[in-house]
C-alpha positions in Angstrom: 32.3 -90.8 5.5 28.8 -89.2 5.6 26.1 -91.1 7.3 22.6 -90.0 6.6 20.0 -91.1 9.0 16.5 -89.7 9.1 16.3 -89.9 12.9 15.5 -86.6 14.7 18.6 -86.9 16.9 20.9 -87.1 14.0 19.4 -84.0 12.4 19.8 -82.1 15.7 23.4 -83.2 16.0 24.2 -82.2 12.4 22.5 -78.8 12.9 24.4 -78.3 16.2 27.7 -79.3 14.5 27.0 -76.9 11.6 26.3 -73.9 13.9 29.2 -74.8 16.3 31.6 -75.1 13.4 30.5 -71.8 12.0 30.8 -70.2 15.5 34.3 -71.6 15.9 35.5 -70.4 12.5 34.2 -66.9 13.0 35.7 -66.8 16.5 39.2 -67.9 15.3 39.0 -65.3 12.5 38.0 -62.5 14.9 40.7 -63.4 17.4 43.3 -63.3 14.7 42.0 -60.0 13.5 42.0 -58.4 16.9 45.6 -59.7 17.5 46.7 -58.2 14.2 45.2 -54.9 15.5 47.5 -55.1 18.5 45.3 -56.6 21.2 46.8 -59.3 23.5 45.4 -62.8 23.3 43.2 -62.5 26.4 41.6 -59.2 25.2 41.3 -60.5 21.6 39.4 -63.6 22.8 37.1 -61.5 25.0 36.2 -59.1 22.2 35.9 -62.0 19.7 33.5 -63.8 22.0 31.3 -60.8 22.4 31.2 -60.2 18.7 30.7 -63.8 17.7 27.7 -64.0 20.1 26.1 -61.0 18.3 26.9 -62.4 14.9 25.4 -65.8 15.7 22.3 -64.2 17.3 21.8 -62.3 14.0 22.2 -65.5 12.0 19.8 -67.4 14.2 17.2 -64.6 14.0 17.5 -64.5 10.3 17.0 -68.2 9.9 14.0 -68.1 12.3 12.5 -65.2 10.4 12.9 -67.1 7.1 11.4 -70.3 8.6 8.4 -68.4 10.1 7.7 -66.5 6.9 7.9 -69.6 4.8 5.7 -71.8 6.9 3.3 -69.2 8.2 2.2 -68.5 4.6 1.0 -72.0 4.0 
């Protein structure tokens, strides 16, 4: 069931859930990839955590740049 509420808290929660879900998916995929490459679970998680932080930072910077360019023009 999808509940749409125009309240600011709901939008923040939805956004946080979207980013967190994306982060978790990428993290799991990277851990699996590192394990397939022969890393143990602990090292795979460490490397995946570092890489997912870089990926998410790039995504957040991209969204921020798009937002700024869109609304600074007007």
